[in-house]
C-alpha positions in Angstrom: -49.6 25.6 33.7 -48.3 26.8 30.4 -45.8 23.9 30.4 -48.6 21.5 30.6 -50.2 22.4 26.9 -48.2 20.1 24.9 -48.8 17.1 27.5 -51.6 15.6 25.1 -49.2 14.7 22.7 -47.4 11.3 23.3 -44.0 11.4 23.9 -41.6 8.7 22.9 -39.2 7.0 24.9 -36.2 4.6 23.5 -34.8 2.7 26.6 -31.1 3.1 25.5 -31.4 6.9 26.1 -28.0 7.3 27.6 -28.8 10.5 29.7 -31.4 8.5 32.3 -29.9 10.6 35.0 -28.6 13.7 33.9 -28.0 16.0 31.3 -24.3 16.8 31.5 -21.2 18.0 29.8 -19.8 14.9 28.6 -16.2 16.2 28.9 -16.7 16.6 33.1 -20.0 15.2 34.8 -20.6 17.6 37.5 -22.7 20.0 35.6 -26.1 19.0 37.2 -24.8 21.3 40.0 -25.3 24.8 38.0 -23.3 27.7 38.6 -25.6 29.8 40.0 -25.2 27.3 43.2 -21.3 27.6 43.1 -21.7 31.5 43.5 -24.3 31.1 46.5 -21.7 28.9 48.4 -19.1 31.7 47.7 -20.8 34.2 49.6 -21.9 32.2 52.3 -18.5 30.8 53.1 -16.3 33.8 51.4 -14.2 31.3 49.8 -13.9 29.7 46.7 -14.9 25.7 46.7 -12.1 23.6 47.6 -10.4 22.7 44.7 -10.3 19.2 44.4 -8.9 17.1 41.4 -8.3 13.5 40.4 -6.5 11.7 37.4 -8.7 11.9 34.1 -10.3 8.9 33.4 -8.2 8.0 30.6 -4.8 8.3 32.5 -6.3 6.2 35.4 -4.8 3.0 35.0 -5.8 -0.1 36.6 -8.3 -0.1 39.5 -10.5 3.1 39.1 -10.3 5.8 41.6 -7.3 4.2 43.6 -5.2 7.6 42.3 -2.5 5.2 40.7 -1.5 5.0 37.3 1.2 3.6 35.2 1.6 6.7 33.1 4.4 9.1 33.3 2.5 12.3 32.1 -1.2 12.8 33.0 -4.3 14.6 33.1 -5.8 16.1 36.3 -9.7 17.0 36.2 -11.1 19.0 39.2 -13.9 21.1 40.6 -14.1 24.4 42.2 -16.1 27.6 42.1 -17.2 28.9 38.6 -14.4 30.6 36.9 -11.7 30.8 39.9 -8.4 31.2 39.1 -6.6 27.6 39.9 -2.9 27.0 40.3 -0.8 24.2 40.7 1.6 24.6 43.8 5.4 24.3 42.7 4.7 23.4 38.5 4.1 27.0 37.6 1.1 25.9 35.8 -2.1 28.2 36.3 -5.6 27.7 35.1 -9.1 28.8 35.0 -12.2 27.3 36.2 -15.1 27.4 33.6 -18.6 28.7 34.3 -19.8 25.3 36.3 -16.5 24.9 38.0 -14.5 22.5 36.2 -10.8 22.7 35.7 -7.9 20.9 34.0 -4.2 20.3 34.0 -2.8 18.5 31.1 0.8 17.2 30.3 1.7 17.1 33.9 4.9 15.2 34.7 5.1 12.3 37.4 8.2 10.6 38.8 8.3 7.2 40.2 6.5 6.7 43.5 3.8 9.1 45.1 3.9 12.7 43.8 1.7 15.2 45.9 -0.2 18.4 44.4 -1.6 21.6 45.7 -4.5 23.2 43.7 -5.1 26.9 45.1 -8.7 28.0 44.0 -8.4 32.2 44.4 -11.6 34.5 43.3 -12.4 38.2 44.4 -13.8 36.6 47.8 -10.9 34.7 48.8 -8.8 31.2 48.2 -9.0 27.7 49.4 -6.6 24.9 48.5 -6.5 21.0 48.4 -3.3 18.5 48.0 -3.8 15.4 46.7 -1.2 12.4 45.9 -1.0 10.7 42.6 1.0 7.5 42.6 3.3 6.7 39.5 3.6 2.9 39.3 5.6 0.5 37.2 2.7 -2.0 36.4 -1.0 -2.6 37.4 -1.6 -5.2 40.0 -5.0 -6.2 39.6 -5.8 -9.6 38.0 -7.5 -10.1 34.6 -11.1 -9.9 36.2 -10.5 -6.6 37.7 -8.9 -5.5 34.8 -11.3 -6.0 31.9 -13.9 -4.5 34.5 -12.2 -1.5 34.7 -12.1 -1.5 31.2 -15.7 -2.3 31.1 -16.0 0.9 33.1 -14.1 3.3 31.0 -16.4 2.0 27.9 -19.2 3.4 29.8 -17.4 6.3 30.5 -16.5 6.6 26.9 -20.1 5.9 26.0 -21.6 8.7 27.9 -23.7 5.3 29.2 -26.5 5.9 31.9 -27.5 3.4 34.8 -29.8 1.3 32.8 -27.6 0.9 29.5 -24.6 0.5 31.9 -26.1 -1.7 34.2 -27.2 -4.2 31.3 -23.8 -4.2 29.7 -21.5 -4.7 33.0 -24.2 -7.6 33.6 -23.4 -9.3 30.4 -19.8 -8.7 30.7 -19.3 -10.0 33.9 -21.5 -13.0 33.6 -19.9 -14.0 30.5 -16.5 -13.9 32.4 -17.6 -15.8 35.3 -19.1 -18.4 32.8 -15.8 -18.6 30.8 -13.2 -18.7 34.0 -15.9 -21.0 36.7 -16.0 -23.8 33.7 -12.3 -23.6 33.2 -11.5 -24.5 36.9 -13.9 -27.4 37.3 -17.5 -25.6 37.6 -16.8 -24.8 41.6 -20.3 -23.3 40.9 -23.3 -23.2 38.8 -23.2 -21.5 35.5 -25.1 -18.7 34.8 -25.6 -20.1 31.1 -24.5 -23.9 29.6 -21.0 -23.0 27.9 -19.7 -24.7 24.9 -17.2 -27.6 25.1 -14.2 -27.0 27.0 -10.8 -25.9 25.2 -8.2 -28.7 25.4 -5.4 -26.4 26.0 -6.4 -23.8 29.0 -5.1 -20.2 29.9 -8.0 -18.6 32.5 -6.5 -15.5 31.7 -6.9 -15.5 27.9 -10.8 -16.7 28.3 -11.4 -13.9 30.4 -10.2 -11.2 28.0 -12.0 -12.8 25.1 -15.2 -13.2 27.0 -14.9 -9.6 28.2 -13.4 -7.9 24.9 -16.3 -9.9 22.9 -19.1 -8.6 25.0 -17.9 -5.4 25.0 -17.0 -4.7 21.5 -20.1 -6.2 20.4 -22.2 -3.8 22.7 -20.1 -0.8 21.6 -18.8 -1.3 18.1 -17.8 2.0 17.9 -14.9 1.5 20.7 -13.3 -1.5 18.8 -10.1 0.3 18.3 -10.0 1.4 21.9 -10.6 -2.1 23.0 -8.3 -3.9 20.6 -5.8 -1.6 22.5 -7.1 -3.4 25.9 -7.1 -6.8 24.5 -3.2 -6.6 23.2 -2.3 -5.1 26.3 -4.2 -7.7 28.6 -2.4 -10.7 26.3 1.1 -9.7 26.6 1.6 -11.4 29.8 0.3 -14.5 28.7 2.6 -17.0 26.5 1.9 -17.2 23.2 0.4 -20.8 21.9 -2.3 -22.9 21.8 -3.3 -22.2 25.7 -4.1 -18.3 24.7 -5.6 -18.9 21.2 -8.2 -21.6 22.1 -9.1 -20.2 25.5 -9.3 -16.6 24.0 -12.1 -18.0 21.1 -13.8 -20.1 23.5 -14.5 -16.7 26.1 -15.4 -14.6 22.6 -17.8 -17.7 22.0 -19.3 -17.6 25.3 -19.7 -13.9 25.2 -21.2 -14.2 21.7 -23.8 -16.5 23.1 -24.9 -14.7 25.8 -25.5 -11.0 23.7 -27.3 -13.0 21.3 -29.3 -14.2 23.7 -29.8 -10.8 25.5 -30.2 -9.1 22.0 -33.9 -9.9 22.1 -34.4 -8.5 26.1 -36.2 -5.3 24.6 -34.0 -3.4 26.1 -34.0 -1.4 22.3 -37.7 -1.1 22.4 -39.3 2.2 21.6 -42.2 2.9 24.0 -44.5 5.6 23.9 -45.4 7.3 27.2 -48.4 9.8 27.9 -47.7 11.9 30.4 -50.6 13.1 33.1 -51.8 16.4 34.5 -53.4 14.9 37.2 -52.1 16.0 40.8 -49.7 13.3 42.0 -48.8 12.2 38.3 -45.1 12.6 36.8 -45.1 14.9 34.0 -42.0 16.5 32.3 -40.0 18.5 34.7 -37.9 21.5 34.2 -35.4 23.1 32.8 -35.6 20.8 29.8 -38.9 19.4 29.8 -37.9 15.9 28.7 -39.5 12.8 27.7 -39.8 10.4 30.0 -36.7 8.1 30.2 -37.1 4.3 30.1 -40.7 4.0 30.0 -40.2 0.7 28.2 -37.6 -0.7 30.8 -40.3 -2.7 33.1 -40.6 -4.9 30.0 -37.0 -5.9 30.0 -36.3 -9.1 29.9 -34.7 -9.6 33.8 -31.3 -11.4 34.1 -32.5 -13.5 37.4 -35.9 -12.3 38.5 -38.8 -14.1 37.5 -40.4 -11.4 36.6 -40.1 -7.4 36.8 -42.8 -7.0 39.4 -41.9 -9.5 41.6 -40.6 -7.6 44.5 -43.0 -4.6 43.8 -43.4 -2.4 46.8 -47.1 -0.8 47.6 -47.6 2.8 46.6 -46.1 6.0 48.1 -47.8 7.9 50.5 -51.2 9.5 49.2 -51.1 13.0 48.6 -53.5 14.1 51.0 -51.7 12.5 53.9 -49.5 13.7 56.7 -46.8 11.7 55.5 -47.0 13.3 51.9 -46.7 16.5 53.5 -43.6 16.3 55.8 -41.3 14.2 52.5 -42.3 16.9 50.4 -41.8 19.5 52.8 -38.4 18.1 54.0 -37.3 17.9 50.1 -38.7 21.4 49.7 -36.2 22.8 52.5 -33.0 20.6 51.8 -32.9 20.2 48.3 -33.8 23.9 47.2 -30.6 25.0 45.1 -30.1 28.2 47.5 -31.3 26.2 50.3 -30.3 27.9 53.6 -30.6 24.4 56.0 -28.7 22.3 53.6 -25.0 21.9 55.1 -21.9 21.7 53.2 -21.8 18.2 54.0 -24.8 17.7 52.7 -24.3 19.2 49.6 -21.1 17.4 48.8 -23.1 13.9 49.5 -25.7 15.2 46.9 -22.6 16.1 44.6 -20.9 13.0 45.8 -23.3 10.4 43.8 -24.8 12.0 41.1 -23.6 9.1 39.0 -23.9 11.1 35.5 -23.3 9.7 32.1 -19.6 10.4 31.5 -18.7 8.8 35.2 -18.8 5.0 35.7 -22.6 5.5 36.3 -24.2 4.7 39.5 -23.6 1.2 39.1 -20.4 1.3 38.0 -19.8 3.6 40.8 -20.3 0.5 42.9 -18.4 -1.6 40.7 -15.5 0.3 41.6 -16.1 0.0 45.0 -16.2 -4.1 44.9 -12.6 -3.8 42.8 -11.3 -1.8 45.6 -12.3 -4.0 48.2 -11.4 -7.2 46.5 -7.8 -5.9 46.1 -7.6 -4.8 49.6 -8.4 -8.4 51.1 -6.5 -10.6 48.3 -9.5 -12.3 46.9 -8.5 -14.9 44.2 -9.4 -14.7 40.7 -12.3 -16.9 40.9 -13.7 -14.9 43.6 -13.7 -11.7 41.6 -15.6 -13.3 38.9 -18.1 -14.6 41.1 -18.4 -11.2 42.9 -18.6 -9.0 39.9 -21.3 -11.6 38.4 -23.3 -11.3 41.5 -23.1 -7.7 41.6 -24.2 -7.0 38.4 -26.6 -9.3 37.9 -28.2 -8.0 40.7 -27.9 -4.1 39.6 -28.9 -4.9 36.3 -32.4 -6.2 37.6 -32.5 -3.7 40.3 -32.7 -1.3 37.7 -35.8 -3.2 35.7 -37.6 -3.9 39.2 -37.2 0.1 40.4 -38.4 1.2 36.8 -41.0 -1.6 36.8 -42.5 0.5 40.0 -41.5 4.3 38.7 -44.2 3.3 35.3 -46.7 1.7 37.7 -47.0 4.6 40.2 -45.8 7.4 37.8 -45.4 9.7 41.2 -44.4 13.3 40.5 -41.3 14.5 41.0 -40.4 16.9 44.2 -39.9 20.1 41.7 -43.4 19.6 40.1 -45.1 18.6 43.5 -43.9 21.9 44.8 -44.9 24.3 42.6 -48.3 22.7 41.9 -48.5 22.4 45.9 -52.2 24.3 45.7 -53.5 21.4 43.5 -52.6 18.6 45.8 -55.2 19.2 48.5 -53.3 18.9 51.4 -53.3 21.6 54.0 -49.9 20.7 55.0 -48.1 21.6 51.6 -47.8 25.1 50.2 -46.7 25.9 46.5 -43.7 27.7 45.5 -43.8 28.1 41.8 -40.0 29.1 41.3 -38.4 26.6 43.5 -35.6 24.7 41.9 -33.9 21.6 43.0 -30.0 21.8 43.7 -29.7 18.7 41.2 -31.2 18.5 37.8 -34.1 16.5 38.1 -33.9 13.0 35.9 -36.8 12.6 33.4 -38.6 9.9 35.1 -40.9 9.1 37.8 -39.9 9.9 41.7 -41.3 6.2 43.3 -39.0 4.6 43.8 -35.2 6.1 43.4 -33.5 4.1 41.0 -30.0 5.3 43.2 -31.5 3.6 46.3 -32.3 0.4 44.6 -28.9 0.5 43.1 -27.6 1.0 46.6 -29.7 -1.0 48.3 -29.0 -3.7 46.2 -25.2 -3.5 45.8 -24.8 -3.1 49.5 -26.3 -6.7 50.3 -24.4 -8.2 47.3 -20.8 -6.4 48.9 -21.8 -7.2 52.7 -22.1 -11.0 52.3 -18.8 -10.9 50.6 -16.6 -8.4 52.7 -18.7 -8.8 55.8 -21.1 -6.0 57.6 -18.5 -4.2 59.4 -15.9 -3.9 56.1 -15.3 -0.3 56.4 -13.8 1.5 53.5 -13.6 4.7 51.5 -14.5 5.5 48.3 -14.3 8.2 45.3 -16.4 10.1 42.9 -15.6 11.5 39.5 -18.7 14.0 40.1 -16.6 15.3 43.2 -12.8 14.8 41.9 -10.6 13.9 44.6 -12.5 14.0 47.4 -12.5 10.8 49.5 -15.5 9.6 51.5 -15.3 7.1 54.3 -18.0 4.3 55.7 -18.4 2.1 58.2 -19.7 -0.4 56.3 -21.5 -0.9 53.1 -24.7 -0.7 54.4 -23.7 2.9 55.7 -22.7 3.8 51.8 -26.1 2.6 50.9 -27.6 4.7 52.9 -25.9 8.0 52.0 -26.1 7.3 48.4 -30.4 7.2 49.3 -30.1 10.5 51.2 -28.0 12.3 48.4 -30.9 12.5 46.6 -32.7 14.2 49.1 -29.8 16.7 49.5 -30.2 17.2 45.7 -33.9 17.8 45.7 -34.9 14.8 43.5 -36.4 12.7 45.3 -38.9 12.0 48.7 -37.9 9.9 51.3 -40.6 7.2 50.8 -38.9 6.7 47.2 -35.6 6.4 49.0 -36.8 3.5 51.6 -38.5 2.1 49.3 -35.6 1.8 46.6 -33.5 0.5 49.1 -35.9 -2.2 50.7 -36.4 -3.5 47.0 -32.8 -3.1 46.3 -32.1 -5.7 49.0 -34.9 -8.1 48.1 -33.7 -8.4 44.1 -30.1 -9.1 45.3 -31.0 -11.4 48.2 -33.0 -13.3 45.3 -30.4 -13.1 43.1 -27.9 -14.5 45.6 -30.4 -17.5 46.8 -30.6 -18.5 43.3 -27.6 -17.3 40.8 -24.1 -19.0 40.8 -23.9 -21.2 43.5 -21.3 -23.0 45.2 -21.5 -26.7 43.8 -21.7 -29.1 46.9 -18.6 -30.8 46.2 -16.5 -27.8 45.3 -13.5 -26.7 47.7 -13.5 -23.4 45.9 
């Protein structure tokens, strides 16, 4: 128990800590999957991990994750087995994956239209290949709302934001965008907040750009140069004149007011948290034994909920219960770093849903799915604004609600529970002091799963918008180039929740309670915020 010797000292947690989920290499978000795991899989399969690849975020113009770009020279990022030799067939380009399996191809020219590439990974045990297509387009086709949502996601990537700060940013940006657009089209729905007097000359695209830009530049002033470039690009297709200048300024004013309001929401508060050595209670986890992350987030003012504990569930199973033993043994079996029981499919699922800083984060990944569905279904500018506002208000409040539960019950993580099972008083568990999880354990309590809460919240909003039978495919920067397909958004949410069990970092009760909590939060948001006005035909 030497690791607990420092627990008598209070640990300070700043709510805005970006690495809420995983401490990972900012240049590539898959570091949470440790290199000896890849080596284990090499031995078992006798072939290197399939070398998936995707556009590097800086070259993925338009909707993120759609493998389309206006760039004529790009950078590809990929993941395979550590130290594998990787070649790009037919290009003469060869590189070597690093110690965690990431690889990079730079200055790759594209021709107009579809460009098919095959990556071949080779190690001493064999070789494997992956073929993917990158499409060069003359122009991105998304509307102003989707364009600025993608810009917001890129901003989170550059900032290495975590899920909590990322969800807050997206809620502010998309609420400001919605209010700016909604008022200009005649208040088709209730605004999130009151807006100033309308401009005399109107450009909806300029108002959207102004609202999104100003929110982002105030929240991330260090990225002003990049955001200025995005604004200039956004305004290129808007005629110069009073409509552009007045509407741009009006959108900025709406964002400024909302950012000012949220500046006092408690998200920057520093909170001291005292871990416990009592069996069942959270304490810092290996390998880095980081202080509690987001311990003050339960005190952040919700965007729509009346209070953070509005839908707080009951406690997790008791330590001495049969349910507790069954759940812990499930994680022990499937989530172990060298598990012989976790299938390759389950391993990919664990990786796919990591949502690390350096990606769009877990809430941002659901934004990517929403944007792709919006393009495929041909939604209007206003529909996209309402969708993304409701989605991100729900996601932000889901994070607040989840962290309220986490720090109410302060449940220890599986890695602690398994190593200290001899102290839990349960005859159905057995200690394994050397047990390691497949994914690095986040620095906050187990119950409820934040990932599952986000997933439940997103699935509820997206299912209402696109239907409960909308089938789709999705991609992830944590598993570049690999598409996963789902019968509907609820199926994706269930998989996202299970991914944390396969990763060894959450129990089933944390998953199930999180999914239910996310649905409850979203249902409240959908019933309360941004309703269509009775007289509207929109």
